C-alpha positions as CSV (number, residue, x, y, z in Angstrom):
1,X,0.0,0.0,0.0
2,X,1.4,3.4,-1.0
3,X,1.1,6.2,1.6
4,X,0.7,9.8,0.5
5,X,1.3,12.5,3.0
6,X,-1.3,15.2,3.1
7,X,-0.8,18.8,4.3
8,X,-0.9,19.4,8.0
9,X,-4.3,21.0,8.1
10,X,-5.9,18.6,5.6
11,X,-8.5,16.5,7.4
12,X,-11.4,16.5,5.0
13,X,-12.2,13.8,2.4
14,X,-14.7,14.2,-0.4
15,X,-16.4,10.9,-1.3
16,X,-17.7,10.5,-4.9
17,X,-19.9,7.8,-6.2
18,X,-20.3,8.3,-9.9
19,X,-23.0,6.3,-11.6
20,X,-23.9,6.2,-15.3
21,X,-26.3,9.2,-14.9
22,X,-25.7,10.3,-11.3
23,X,-23.1,11.5,-8.8
24,X,-23.6,11.0,-5.1
25,X,-21.2,12.9,-2.9
26,X,-20.3,13.5,0.8
27,X,-17.7,15.8,2.4
28,X,-16.5,14.5,5.7
29,X,-14.1,15.8,8.3
30,X,-12.1,12.9,9.5
31,X,-11.1,14.4,12.8
32,X,-14.4,13.2,14.1
33,X,-16.0,11.6,11.0
34,X,-18.6,14.4,10.8
35,X,-20.4,15.1,7.6
36,X,-20.0,18.7,6.3
37,X,-22.1,18.4,3.1
38,X,-24.0,15.8,1.2
39,X,-25.6,15.8,-2.2
40,X,-26.8,14.1,-5.3
41,X,-26.8,15.0,-9.0
42,X,-29.2,12.8,-11.0
43,X,-30.4,12.5,-14.5
44,X,-27.1,13.7,-15.9
45,X,-27.4,14.3,-19.7
46,X,-31.1,15.0,-19.6
47,X,-33.0,18.3,-19.7
48,X,-34.5,17.5,-16.3
49,X,-31.2,17.1,-14.5
50,X,-31.4,17.8,-10.7
51,X,-28.8,18.7,-8.1
52,X,-29.7,18.6,-4.4
53,X,-27.1,19.9,-2.0
54,X,-27.2,20.1,1.8
55,X,-24.7,21.9,3.9
56,X,-24.8,20.1,7.3
57,X,-22.9,22.8,9.1
58,X,-25.7,25.3,8.4
59,X,-28.6,23.0,7.6
60,X,-29.2,24.8,4.3
61,X,-30.5,22.7,1.4
62,X,-30.5,23.9,-2.2
63,X,-32.0,22.3,-5.3
64,X,-31.4,23.1,-8.9
65,X,-33.1,21.6,-11.9
66,X,-32.2,22.0,-15.6
67,X,-29.8,20.4,-18.1
68,X,-26.5,19.1,-16.8
69,X,-24.7,17.9,-19.9
70,X,-22.2,15.4,-18.5
71,X,-20.2,14.4,-15.5
72,X,-17.7,17.2,-16.0
73,X,-20.5,19.7,-15.7
74,X,-22.0,17.8,-12.8
75,X,-18.8,17.8,-10.7
76,X,-18.2,21.5,-11.5
77,X,-21.7,22.2,-10.2
78,X,-21.0,20.3,-7.1
79,X,-17.7,22.2,-6.6
80,X,-19.6,25.5,-6.9
81,X,-22.1,24.4,-4.3
82,X,-19.3,23.4,-1.9
83,X,-17.6,26.8,-2.5
84,X,-20.8,28.7,-1.7
85,X,-20.6,27.0,1.8
86,X,-16.9,27.8,2.2
87,X,-16.1,24.1,1.6
88,X,-14.7,24.3,-1.9
89,X,-12.3,21.9,-3.6
90,X,-9.6,24.5,-3.5
91,X,-9.6,24.4,0.3
92,X,-6.2,23.4,1.8
93,X,-8.2,21.3,4.4
94,X,-9.2,18.8,1.7
95,X,-6.9,15.9,2.0
96,X,-8.1,13.6,-0.8
97,X,-11.0,12.6,-2.9
98,X,-12.2,9.0,-2.4
99,X,-13.9,7.2,-5.3
100,X,-16.2,4.2,-5.1
101,X,-15.1,1.8,-7.9
102,X,-17.4,-1.2,-8.4
103,X,-15.0,-3.7,-9.9
104,X,-11.3,-4.1,-9.0
105,X,-10.9,-7.7,-10.0
106,X,-8.1,-9.6,-8.3
107,X,-5.6,-6.8,-8.9
108,X,-6.9,-4.4,-6.3
109,X,-7.3,-5.9,-2.8
110,X,-7.2,-2.6,-0.9
111,X,-7.7,1.1,-1.4
112,X,-5.3,2.5,-3.9
113,X,-3.9,5.9,-4.9
114,X,-5.0,6.4,-8.5
115,X,-2.3,6.8,-11.2
116,X,-2.2,6.0,-14.9
117,X,-1.6,2.3,-14.2
118,X,-4.6,2.1,-11.9
119,X,-6.8,3.9,-14.4
120,X,-5.6,1.5,-17.1
121,X,-6.5,-1.6,-15.0
122,X,-9.9,-0.3,-14.1
123,X,-10.5,0.2,-17.8
124,X,-9.3,-3.3,-18.6
125,X,-12.0,-4.6,-16.2
126,X,-14.8,-2.9,-18.1
127,X,-15.9,-6.2,-19.8
128,X,-16.8,-7.7,-16.4
129,X,-18.4,-4.4,-15.2
130,X,-19.8,-2.7,-18.3
131,X,-22.5,-0.8,-16.4
132,X,-20.3,0.5,-13.5
133,X,-16.6,0.9,-14.3
134,X,-17.0,3.3,-17.2
135,X,-19.0,5.7,-15.0
136,X,-16.5,5.3,-12.1
137,X,-13.7,6.2,-14.5
138,X,-15.5,9.3,-15.8
139,X,-15.9,10.6,-12.2
140,X,-12.2,9.9,-11.4
141,X,-11.0,11.7,-14.6
142,X,-13.2,14.7,-14.0
143,X,-12.1,15.0,-10.4
144,X,-8.5,14.8,-11.4
145,X,-9.0,17.6,-13.9
146,X,-10.5,19.8,-11.1
147,X,-7.8,19.1,-8.6
148,X,-4.8,17.5,-10.4
149,X,-2.6,18.1,-7.3
150,X,-4.8,16.2,-4.9
151,X,-4.5,12.5,-4.0
152,X,-7.4,10.5,-5.6
153,X,-8.1,7.2,-4.0
154,X,-10.1,4.3,-5.4
155,X,-12.0,2.1,-2.9
156,X,-13.2,-1.1,-4.6
157,X,-16.5,-2.9,-4.0
158,X,-14.8,-6.2,-4.7
159,X,-11.7,-5.7,-2.4
160,X,-13.3,-7.1,0.8
161,X,-14.1,-10.3,-1.0
162,X,-10.7,-11.0,-2.4
163,X,-10.0,-13.0,0.8
164,X,-12.4,-15.8,-0.4
165,X,-10.7,-19.1,-0.7
166,X,-10.4,-20.5,-4.3
167,X,-13.0,-23.2,-3.3
168,X,-15.6,-20.4,-2.9
169,X,-14.4,-18.1,-5.7
170,X,-14.0,-20.6,-8.5
171,X,-16.8,-21.7,-10.8
172,X,-16.7,-25.4,-11.8
173,X,-15.6,-24.7,-15.4
174,X,-12.3,-25.2,-17.2
175,X,-9.8,-23.1,-15.3
176,X,-7.9,-22.0,-18.5
177,X,-11.1,-20.7,-20.1
178,X,-12.1,-19.1,-16.8
179,X,-8.7,-17.4,-16.4
180,X,-8.6,-16.2,-20.0
181,X,-11.8,-14.4,-19.6
182,X,-11.5,-13.4,-15.9
183,X,-14.5,-15.6,-14.9
184,X,-14.7,-16.1,-11.2
185,X,-16.8,-15.0,-8.2
186,X,-15.8,-11.5,-7.2
187,X,-18.6,-10.3,-5.0
188,X,-19.8,-6.7,-4.6
189,X,-21.1,-4.3,-1.8
190,X,-17.7,-5.0,-0.2
191,X,-17.4,-1.6,1.6
192,X,-20.8,-2.2,3.2
193,X,-20.0,-5.8,4.2
194,X,-16.7,-4.7,5.7
195,X,-18.3,-1.8,7.6
196,X,-21.3,-3.8,8.9
197,X,-19.2,-6.9,10.0
198,X,-16.9,-4.6,12.0
199,X,-19.8,-2.7,13.5
200,X,-21.6,-5.9,14.4
201,X,-18.5,-7.1,16.3
202,X,-18.4,-3.7,18.1
203,X,-22.0,-4.1,19.0
204,X,-21.2,-7.4,20.6
205,X,-18.3,-5.9,22.5
206,X,-15.7,-7.9,20.6
207,X,-12.9,-7.5,18.1
208,X,-13.8,-8.4,14.5
209,X,-11.1,-11.1,14.7
210,X,-13.1,-12.9,17.4
211,X,-16.5,-13.2,15.6
212,X,-18.2,-14.9,12.7
213,X,-20.9,-12.8,11.1
214,X,-23.4,-13.4,8.3
215,X,-24.1,-10.0,6.7
216,X,-27.3,-9.5,4.7
217,X,-27.1,-6.3,2.6
218,X,-30.7,-6.0,1.5
219,X,-31.6,-3.0,-0.8
220,X,-32.7,-2.8,-4.4
221,X,-29.5,-4.7,-4.9
222,X,-29.0,-7.4,-2.4
223,X,-26.1,-9.6,-1.3
224,X,-25.0,-11.9,1.6
225,X,-21.6,-12.6,2.9
226,X,-20.0,-15.0,5.3
227,X,-17.3,-13.2,7.4
228,X,-15.0,-15.3,9.4
229,X,-12.9,-13.5,12.0
230,X,-13.0,-10.3,10.0
231,X,-12.3,-11.9,6.6
232,X,-14.9,-12.7,3.9
233,X,-14.9,-16.4,3.0
234,X,-18.0,-16.4,0.8
235,X,-20.5,-14.0,-0.8
236,X,-23.6,-14.3,-2.9
237,X,-22.8,-12.1,-5.9
238,X,-20.4,-13.5,-8.4
239,X,-18.8,-12.4,-11.7
240,X,-21.4,-9.7,-11.8
241,X,-24.0,-8.4,-9.3
242,X,-26.7,-10.6,-10.9
243,X,-25.9,-13.8,-8.9
244,X,-27.4,-14.6,-5.5
245,X,-30.4,-13.3,-3.7
246,X,-33.7,-12.2,-5.2
247,X,-33.3,-8.4,-5.7
248,X,-35.4,-5.4,-6.7
249,X,-35.0,-6.0,-10.5
250,X,-32.4,-8.8,-10.7
251,X,-33.3,-12.5,-10.7
252,X,-30.4,-13.7,-8.6
253,X,-29.5,-17.4,-8.8
254,X,-30.8,-19.0,-12.0
255,X,-30.2,-22.2,-13.9
256,X,-27.8,-21.1,-16.7
257,X,-29.7,-23.2,-19.2
258,X,-32.6,-20.7,-18.9
259,X,-30.5,-18.3,-20.9
260,X,-30.0,-21.0,-23.7
261,X,-33.7,-21.7,-23.6
262,X,-34.7,-18.1,-23.9
263,X,-32.3,-17.7,-26.9
264,X,-33.2,-20.9,-28.7
265,X,-36.8,-21.4,-27.9
266,X,-37.9,-17.8,-27.0
267,X,-35.9,-16.2,-29.8
268,X,-34.6,-13.5,-27.5
269,X,-31.3,-11.8,-28.2
270,X,-28.4,-11.7,-25.6
271,X,-29.2,-8.0,-25.0
272,X,-32.9,-8.8,-24.4
273,X,-32.0,-11.6,-22.0
274,X,-29.6,-9.3,-20.2
275,X,-32.3,-6.6,-19.8
276,X,-34.8,-9.2,-18.6
277,X,-32.5,-10.7,-15.9
278,X,-31.0,-7.4,-14.7
279,X,-33.9,-4.9,-15.1
280,X,-37.2,-6.8,-15.4
281,X,-36.8,-9.7,-12.9
282,X,-36.6,-10.0,-9.2
283,X,-39.4,-8.5,-7.2
284,X,-40.4,-6.2,-10.1
285,X,-40.7,-9.2,-12.5
286,X,-42.6,-11.3,-10.0
287,X,-45.2,-8.8,-9.0
288,X,-44.7,-5.5,-10.8
289,X,-43.2,-3.7,-7.7
290,X,-39.6,-3.5,-6.4
291,X,-40.4,-1.3,-3.4
292,X,-40.8,-3.6,-0.4
293,X,-43.1,-1.1,1.3
294,X,-45.5,-1.3,-1.6
295,X,-45.3,-5.0,-1.7
296,X,-46.1,-5.3,2.0
297,X,-49.0,-2.9,1.6
298,X,-50.4,-5.1,-1.2
299,X,-49.9,-8.2,0.9
300,X,-51.9,-6.6,3.8
301,X,-54.7,-6.0,1.2
302,X,-54.7,-9.7,0.2
303,X,-52.7,-9.5,-3.0
304,X,-51.6,-13.1,-3.8
305,X,-49.1,-12.0,-6.5
306,X,-47.3,-9.8,-4.0
307,X,-47.4,-12.5,-1.3
308,X,-45.8,-15.0,-3.7
309,X,-43.0,-12.6,-4.6
310,X,-42.3,-12.0,-0.9
311,X,-42.2,-15.7,-0.2
312,X,-39.8,-16.3,-3.1
313,X,-37.6,-13.5,-1.8
314,X,-37.6,-14.9,1.8
315,X,-37.0,-18.5,0.6
316,X,-33.8,-17.5,-1.2
317,X,-32.7,-15.4,1.8
318,X,-33.2,-18.4,4.2
319,X,-31.2,-20.6,1.9
320,X,-28.2,-18.3,2.0
321,X,-28.4,-17.9,5.8
322,X,-28.4,-21.7,6.1
323,X,-25.6,-22.1,3.6
324,X,-23.3,-19.6,5.2
325,X,-24.0,-21.0,8.6
326,X,-22.7,-24.3,7.2
327,X,-19.7,-22.5,5.6
328,X,-18.7,-20.8,8.9
329,X,-19.5,-23.7,11.2
330,X,-20.0,-21.3,14.1
331,X,-22.0,-18.1,13.9
332,X,-22.0,-15.3,16.4
333,X,-24.4,-12.9,14.6
334,X,-26.6,-12.3,11.6
335,X,-26.7,-8.6,10.7
336,X,-29.3,-7.0,8.5
337,X,-28.4,-3.8,6.7
338,X,-29.2,-1.4,3.7
339,X,-32.7,0.0,2.9
340,X,-34.8,-3.1,3.2
341,X,-32.6,-4.8,5.9
342,X,-32.7,-1.7,8.1
343,X,-36.3,-0.7,7.7
344,X,-38.4,-3.8,6.8
345,X,-39.2,-5.6,10.1
346,X,-41.4,-8.2,8.3
347,X,-38.5,-9.2,6.1
348,X,-36.2,-9.7,9.2
349,X,-38.9,-11.6,11.0
350,X,-39.7,-13.9,8.1
351,X,-36.1,-14.5,7.2
352,X,-35.3,-15.8,10.8
353,X,-38.6,-17.6,11.4
354,X,-38.1,-21.3,11.7
355,X,-34.4,-21.1,12.3
356,X,-34.6,-21.6,16.1
357,X,-32.7,-24.9,15.7
358,X,-29.7,-22.8,14.6
359,X,-29.9,-20.6,17.7
360,X,-31.6,-17.8,15.7
361,X,-34.7,-15.9,16.9
362,X,-36.1,-12.4,16.7
363,X,-37.8,-10.6,19.6
364,X,-41.0,-9.1,18.0
365,X,-41.0,-5.9,20.2
366,X,-37.3,-5.2,19.5
367,X,-37.7,-5.9,15.8
368,X,-40.6,-3.5,15.5
369,X,-38.5,-0.6,16.8
370,X,-37.4,2.0,14.2
371,X,-34.0,3.5,15.1
372,X,-30.9,5.0,13.4
373,X,-28.4,3.2,15.5
374,X,-27.0,-0.3,15.4
375,X,-29.1,-2.6,17.7
376,X,-29.8,-6.2,18.6
377,X,-33.3,-7.5,17.9
378,X,-32.8,-11.1,19.2
379,X,-33.9,-12.2,22.7
380,X,-31.3,-11.7,25.4
381,X,-30.8,-15.5,25.8
382,X,-30.4,-16.2,22.0
383,X,-27.4,-18.3,21.1
384,X,-26.8,-16.3,18.0
385,X,-27.3,-12.5,18.0
386,X,-29.5,-11.0,15.3
387,X,-28.6,-7.3,14.6
388,X,-29.8,-4.4,12.6
389,X,-26.7,-2.3,11.6
390,X,-27.2,0.7,9.4
391,X,-24.5,0.7,6.7
392,X,-22.3,3.7,6.0
393,X,-20.4,3.1,2.8
394,X,-19.5,6.7,2.4
395,X,-17.8,6.7,5.9
396,X,-16.1,3.5,5.0
397,X,-14.7,5.0,1.8
398,X,-13.6,8.1,3.6
399,X,-12.0,6.2,6.4
400,X,-10.0,4.0,4.0
401,X,-9.1,7.0,1.9
402,X,-7.9,9.0,4.8
403,X,-5.9,6.1,6.3
404,X,-4.1,5.8,3.0
405,X,-3.2,9.4,2.5
406,X,-2.0,9.7,6.1
407,X,-3.4,11.1,9.3
408,X,-1.4,14.3,10.1
409,X,-2.4,15.4,13.6
């Protein structure tokens, strides 16, 4: 790991998450991990682009709508908003910019200061991350142009999962073919799984090296991981984020022959199948909704289609909990996180129901509580803790970025 020394007063980190048509950002002061500003630019490239910026030191929120042509214009607009609050990119207190990069392959196992070689490798990984890495690269290059003198750090979604043993990471296909085309299980949501597994250990009053945790990151995208003594040993997503759990619009696990069948019998093109499995499957494909709140409302009204979609979602989730229990052998906690995991009490209750033989149980009253902090929802005498741990991927990226560029005080 290369270490870059920042200026003495530099304690701030700007975190950028550049998507294909959006930029999410947060500015944090790493002296106390406080947030100074947060914002989102969405619908980049459209006439209806929107920038929402909140300065947390003053509480002011500003919104702008109108065309934002590209990521260059988007980041310049973000820089202007930060400058209005006295938090601009030109500030000597800015230590670095941390970028979320979805796919780092096997080359990147930790946060990395970005140089030409790093950019070239991220670009070489585009074939296995065609929806994500190009947008991440655009954000990096635009930020570099705005502050060429500032350390730019890439924090990779896949890095936390590079500790998986080959027995978990390899698919059962010819190794030469797999290696030639970089086909293996990489896993995603790594910054979230790293953060939540550590926070779960802290909640239990233990060091991460002392506990085994099953992390369930349940949002519109969803993934599970088996974390043994602080290291990932298995995760549900694979070569791409399509494998694994039932998600908002993704199918998750599927017999590969379904693809051949759709092509040969259904007459669908590869692009059509790709769109079907990634954008028109999962909960959306099953019942027409990918918002768990709406699905639960429909279930309460007796909607059988929504109920079946929920049951399929929970069935897959239970299978992964059981599988990762077997992988780990001993489990200290199961942690729910992300939008659905943190807020949908019925999902948590249903996922754990019937697993009492594994030492898992949920206290209905604790599970029903809505709170922003990490908490246990299992009975006090439960053999395995069940936790709700709000994820904080931006803080994780900022922490890793700041650790890399050097703490100066």
